[in-house]
C-alpha positions in Angstrom: 8.6 23.1 -31.7 11.2 20.3 -31.5 9.7 16.8 -31.0 12.0 13.8 -30.7 11.6 10.6 -32.6 10.7 8.8 -29.4 7.7 11.1 -28.9 6.7 10.5 -32.5 6.7 6.8 -31.9 4.6 7.2 -28.7 2.1 9.4 -30.5 1.8 6.7 -33.2 0.7 4.2 -30.6 3.9 2.1 -30.4 5.4 1.1 -27.1 8.9 2.6 -26.6 11.3 -0.3 -27.0 14.2 -1.0 -24.6 17.5 0.3 -26.0 15.5 2.6 -28.2 18.1 5.1 -29.5 17.4 8.6 -30.8 18.9 12.1 -30.9 17.9 15.0 -28.7 18.6 18.4 -30.2 19.1 20.8 -27.3 19.4 24.6 -27.7 21.8 25.0 -24.9 23.9 22.6 -22.8 25.7 23.5 -19.6 27.8 20.9 -17.8 29.0 21.8 -14.3 29.1 25.5 -15.2 30.8 24.9 -18.6 28.8 26.4 -21.5 28.7 24.1 -24.5 26.1 25.8 -26.6 23.6 24.0 -28.9 24.3 20.2 -29.1 23.0 16.9 -30.3 22.7 14.5 -27.4 22.6 10.8 -27.9 19.6 9.3 -25.9 19.0 5.7 -25.1 16.1 4.0 -23.2 17.8 1.4 -20.9 16.5 -1.9 -19.6 15.3 -0.2 -16.4 13.4 2.3 -18.6 15.6 5.1 -17.6 16.8 7.6 -20.2 20.6 7.8 -20.6 22.0 11.0 -22.3 25.5 11.2 -23.6 27.7 13.5 -25.7 30.9 12.4 -27.5 33.0 15.1 -29.1 36.5 16.7 -29.3 37.5 20.1 -28.0 34.8 20.4 -25.4 37.2 21.9 -22.9 36.3 19.5 -20.2 38.5 17.0 -18.4 38.4 15.1 -15.1 40.6 17.7 -13.6 38.2 20.5 -14.3 35.2 19.1 -12.5 33.0 21.7 -10.8 30.6 19.6 -8.7 28.9 22.7 -7.2 27.9 24.1 -10.6 24.7 23.4 -12.4 24.2 20.9 -15.2 21.2 21.4 -17.5 20.0 21.7 -21.0 17.2 23.7 -22.6 14.6 22.2 -25.0 11.9 24.4 -26.5 13.0 27.1 -24.1 12.5 24.9 -21.0 15.4 24.4 -18.6 15.8 20.7 -17.7 18.2 19.8 -14.9 20.5 16.8 -15.4 23.1 14.9 -13.3 26.5 14.2 -14.9 27.3 10.6 -13.9 30.6 10.3 -15.7 32.9 12.6 -17.6 36.0 11.1 -19.2 38.7 12.1 -21.7 40.6 10.0 -24.2 42.5 10.4 -27.5 39.1 10.2 -29.3 37.7 13.2 -27.4 35.6 13.8 -24.3 32.6 11.8 -23.2 29.8 13.1 -21.0 27.1 10.7 -19.6 24.0 12.2 -17.9 20.6 11.3 -16.5 17.7 13.6 -15.8 17.5 15.0 -12.3 13.7 14.9 -12.2 11.4 12.2 -13.5 9.3 12.9 -15.6 9.7 16.3 -17.2 7.7 18.2 -19.9 9.4 20.0 -22.7 6.9 22.8 -22.9 5.1 25.4 -20.7 2.3 25.6 -23.2 -1.2 24.6 -22.1 -2.9 21.7 -23.8 -6.1 19.6 -23.7 -4.8 16.0 -24.2 -2.0 14.0 -22.8 -0.9 10.6 -24.0 1.4 8.8 -21.6 3.1 5.4 -21.7 2.1 3.2 -18.7 4.7 1.1 -17.0 3.6 -2.0 -15.1 -0.1 -1.2 -15.5 -3.0 -3.5 -14.4 -3.9 -6.3 -16.7 -7.0 -5.8 -18.8 -8.4 -9.3 -19.0 -10.6 -8.5 -22.0 -8.0 -7.8 -24.6 -8.8 -5.0 -27.0 -11.3 -3.4 -24.7 -9.9 -0.2 -23.1 -10.6 0.9 -19.5 -12.5 4.2 -19.9 -13.7 6.6 -17.2 -15.0 10.2 -17.2 -14.9 12.5 -14.2 -16.3 16.0 -14.4 -14.0 17.9 -16.8 -11.5 15.1 -17.5 -11.7 11.7 -19.1 -9.3 8.8 -19.0 -8.8 5.9 -21.4 -6.2 3.1 -20.7 -5.5 0.9 -23.7 -3.4 -2.2 -23.2 -0.9 -3.4 -25.9 -2.0 -6.5 -27.7 -0.2 -9.7 -27.2 0.4 -9.5 -23.4 -2.3 -11.9 -22.3 0.0 -15.0 -22.2 2.8 -13.0 -20.6 0.5 -11.8 -17.8 -0.5 -15.4 -17.1 3.0 -16.1 -16.0 4.7 -13.2 -14.3 8.0 -15.0 -14.7 7.9 -14.2 -18.5 7.6 -10.5 -17.8 10.6 -8.2 -17.2 10.7 -6.3 -13.9 9.6 -3.1 -15.7 7.8 -3.0 -19.1 5.3 -0.9 -21.0 1.8 -2.3 -20.7 -0.2 0.3 -22.6 -1.1 4.0 -23.0 -3.2 6.3 -20.9 -5.0 9.1 -22.7 -6.1 11.9 -20.5 -8.4 14.5 -22.1 -9.4 17.8 -20.5 -12.4 20.0 -21.3 -10.3 23.2 -20.7 -6.6 23.8 -21.4 -4.3 22.8 -18.5 -0.5 23.0 -17.8 1.6 19.9 -17.3 1.7 20.0 -13.5 -2.1 20.0 -13.2 -2.5 17.4 -15.9 0.1 15.1 -14.5 -1.5 15.4 -11.1 -4.7 14.0 -12.5 -2.9 11.2 -14.3 -1.1 10.3 -11.1 -4.5 10.1 -9.3 -5.6 7.6 -11.9 -2.3 5.6 -11.4 -2.7 5.6 -7.6 -5.9 3.7 -7.8 -4.4 1.5 -10.5 -1.7 0.6 -8.0 -4.4 -0.7 -5.7 -5.9 -2.7 -8.6 -2.6 -4.4 -9.5 -1.0 -4.4 -6.0 2.0 -2.3 -7.0 2.9 1.2 -8.1 2.1 2.0 -11.8 4.5 4.3 -13.6 3.6 7.1 -16.1 5.8 9.0 -18.6 7.3 9.0 -22.1 4.4 10.7 -23.9 3.1 13.6 -25.8 1.1 16.8 -25.1 -1.6 17.7 -27.6 -3.6 21.0 -28.0 -7.2 21.5 -29.0 -6.2 21.4 -32.7 -4.5 18.0 -32.5 -1.0 19.5 -32.7 1.8 18.1 -30.5 3.0 21.0 -28.4 5.5 19.1 -26.2 6.6 15.8 -25.0 7.2 14.0 -21.7 10.7 12.6 -21.0 11.2 9.8 -18.5 8.7 8.0 -16.3 8.1 8.0 -12.5 8.7 5.0 -10.3 6.8 1.7 -10.5 6.9 -1.6 -8.7 8.2 -4.7 -10.5 5.7 -7.1 -12.0 4.5 -10.0 -9.8 2.0 -12.8 -9.9 0.2 -11.6 -6.8 -3.5 -12.4 -6.7 -5.9 -10.0 -5.1 -9.6 -8.8 -5.5 -9.2 -8.1 -9.2 -10.1 -10.7 -11.9 -12.0 -10.9 -15.2 -15.4 -10.2 -13.8 -14.2 -7.3 -11.6 -12.9 -5.5 -14.7 -16.5 -4.6 -15.7 -16.9 -2.7 -12.4 -13.7 -0.7 -12.6 -15.4 2.5 -13.9 -17.6 2.4 -10.8 -14.6 2.0 -8.5 -12.8 4.9 -10.3 -16.0 7.0 -10.0 -16.1 6.5 -6.2 -12.4 7.3 -5.9 -12.5 10.6 -7.9 -15.8 11.6 -6.2 -14.2 11.3 -2.8 -11.0 13.1 -4.1 -13.1 16.1 -5.0 -15.5 16.2 -2.0 -13.8 14.8 1.1 -10.2 15.8 1.8 -10.0 14.0 5.2 -11.3 10.7 3.8 -9.1 10.7 0.7 -6.0 11.2 2.9 -6.9 8.1 4.8 -7.7 6.2 1.6 -4.3 7.2 0.1 -2.4 6.1 3.2 -4.2 2.7 3.3 -3.5 2.2 -0.4 0.2 2.9 0.2 0.4 0.4 3.0 -1.5 -2.1 0.8 0.9 -1.6 -2.0 4.0 -1.7 0.1 2.8 -5.0 1.7 2.3 -6.5 -1.7 5.6 -5.3 -3.0 7.6 -6.7 0.0 5.8 -10.0 0.3 8.0 -12.0 -2.2 11.1 -11.2 -0.1 9.7 -11.1 3.5 6.2 -12.4 4.5 6.9 -11.1 8.0 7.4 -7.6 6.9 4.4 -7.9 4.6 2.2 -8.7 7.6 3.6 -5.8 9.5 2.9 -3.4 6.6 -0.6 -4.7 6.2 -1.2 -4.3 9.9 0.0 -0.7 9.7 -2.7 -0.2 7.0 -5.4 -1.5 9.3 -4.1 0.7 12.1 -4.4 3.7 9.7 -8.0 2.9 8.8 -9.6 1.6 12.0 -9.6 4.7 14.2 -11.1 6.8 11.3 -13.9 4.2 10.8 -14.7 4.1 14.5 -14.8 7.9 14.8 -16.7 8.7 11.7 -19.0 5.7 11.3 -18.9 4.0 14.7 -19.7 6.9 17.0 -16.5 6.6 19.0 -15.2 9.8 20.6 -11.5 10.6 21.2 -11.6 9.3 24.8 -12.8 5.9 23.6 -10.3 5.8 20.8 -7.5 6.6 23.1 -8.5 3.9 25.6 -6.4 0.9 26.3 -8.7 -1.5 24.4 -6.9 -4.1 22.4 -6.5 -3.4 18.7 -8.3 -6.7 17.9 -11.3 -5.3 19.8 -11.2 -2.0 17.8 -10.8 -4.0 14.5 -13.8 -6.1 15.4 -15.9 -3.0 16.2 -14.9 -1.4 12.9 -15.9 -4.5 11.1 -19.3 -4.3 12.7 -19.6 -0.6 12.0 -19.0 -1.1 8.3 -21.7 -3.8 8.2 -19.5 -6.5 6.7 -21.6 -9.5 5.9 -19.0 -12.3 6.0 -17.7 -14.8 8.5 -14.2 -13.4 7.8 -12.2 -16.4 9.0 -12.6 -19.0 6.4 -12.1 -22.7 7.5 -8.4 -23.3 7.7 -6.8 -26.2 9.6 -3.7 -24.3 10.7 -5.5 -21.3 11.9 -8.3 -23.4 13.5 -5.6 -25.2 15.4 -4.1 -21.9 16.5 -7.5 -20.7 17.6 -8.1 -23.9 19.6 -4.6 -23.6 21.3 -5.4 -20.0 22.3 -8.8 -20.6 23.9 -10.9 -20.2 20.8 -9.8 -16.7 19.7 -11.4 -15.4 16.5 -9.8 -14.1 13.3 -9.3 -10.5 14.6 -7.4 -11.8 17.6 -5.3 -14.1 15.3 -4.3 -11.2 13.2 -3.2 -9.2 16.2 -1.4 -12.2 17.8 0.6 -13.1 14.7 1.6 -9.5 14.0 2.7 -9.0 17.6 4.7 -12.2 17.6 6.5 -11.0 14.5 7.3 -7.7 16.2 8.0 -9.3 19.6 9.0 -12.9 19.1 8.4 -15.6 21.7 10.2 -18.9 21.7 7.0 -20.9 22.5 5.0 -19.4 19.6 4.8 -21.7 16.5 2.9 -21.3 13.3 3.3 -23.1 9.9 4.3 -21.1 6.9 0.9 -21.5 5.3 -0.6 -20.0 8.4 1.4 -16.8 8.0 0.4 -16.6 4.4 -3.3 -17.1 5.3 -3.1 -14.3 8.0 -1.5 -12.0 5.4 -4.4 -12.7 3.0 -6.9 -12.0 5.7 -5.3 -8.7 6.4 -5.2 -7.7 2.7 -8.8 -8.9 2.2 -9.8 -6.6 5.1 -7.9 -3.6 3.5 -9.7 -4.3 0.2 -13.1 -4.3 1.9 -12.3 -1.2 3.9 -11.3 0.7 0.7 -14.5 -0.5 -1.0 -16.5 0.8 2.0 -14.8 4.2 1.9 -15.5 4.5 -1.9 -19.1 3.3 -1.8 -18.2 0.4 -4.1 -20.6 -2.5 -4.0 -19.5 -4.3 -7.2 -17.6 -7.6 -7.7 -14.5 -8.8 -6.0 -12.5 -12.0 -6.0 -11.9 -13.6 -2.6 -8.1 -13.8 -2.1 -8.5 -15.8 1.1 -9.2 -18.9 -0.9 -5.7 -20.3 -1.2 -6.4 -23.8 -2.3 -9.1 -25.6 -4.3 -11.5 -23.9 -6.8 -11.8 -20.1 -6.7 -14.8 -18.8 -8.5 -14.7 -15.6 -10.5 -15.9 -12.5 -8.8 -18.4 -12.4 -6.0 -20.3 -9.4 -4.5 -18.5 -7.2 -2.0 -19.8 -8.4 1.4 -21.1 -5.0 2.5 -24.6 -3.8 3.2 -26.1 -2.0 0.2 -25.9 1.8 0.2 -29.3 3.3 1.1 
């Protein structure tokens, strides 16, 4: 079983460094239909955490005039066929040069089953209590996320962090042997909720697969996508970290038992994530994306928990009215619209409309601008925070979570740590 030096470093608990260079011994290399046999590929982990593969040699029999774009490019490692994309093939007096990237991210170098997977985590959520891993067990699988030491100061200022970087390792342990597809699906489920915690996609990859005897039986090349780091503030803070196992417990319980509900939750999380990701470049689009998340959740809440039938759901009632009804159906115990001079002024100008109507009004004015409509920039930001706070409370309601949450609506002055989720206790 061939294991690269990168995988050995990962197994030893070291983060893969950018520009990490190593050799990859492949049993067979085929480039656009040209059979090149067993080769040593040069591999390098680039700044964007993508793996670049290259081969430099003489007499390969390739040239720019012999390209066969319709032919396969792949190599085999431990008998596994791994598809690649040749991004450049050049010839010179020194020989021929082939540069490739993997077609699929990530890939496993074995078809053997295993019981433990150790993956590098890209842009994971910050663990405020350094040295204390985030552990969680669900049925036949357990998860442990360990953050690298020395990141505390960097997390305090997102500007010090690169767009993509390794924050720690996720160890996933299974009671029974599993294959890579099933194992990675479970890991991605963990990462999906982690993307809600950090307000951005979390990447997984570059790891090792270990059997019941503790032997490495394969490795994972490449990592899936993640969102760049940001300093966005949401419900998660130091106090909330203690309640994350309960949040994960609710998420995995719903994943196992309620297919319809988990589909809605996943859609809401995706809108929540996309709204957070686009906010630094376009607050308008962030408000539209957050509004789409509310529109994905509200009909489901009203039908399952509010007693609305299809006729009532399809009525011409304003969305603000439906949102207000969903808020009541969930039993949220909060005034929702915190005192804010700009929004209070908007409410007064519009005949005393409440926060639900303000959300709909601002979203509609972005989609359908009116020359007479005016709102200060801080007003837009406050509306977006109200939308995102609502999405957080909705997800907590769906998951049965009644732990701590920070109040993101407080945009000035002192913000206390934590605070109970403003939902009625579960009976």
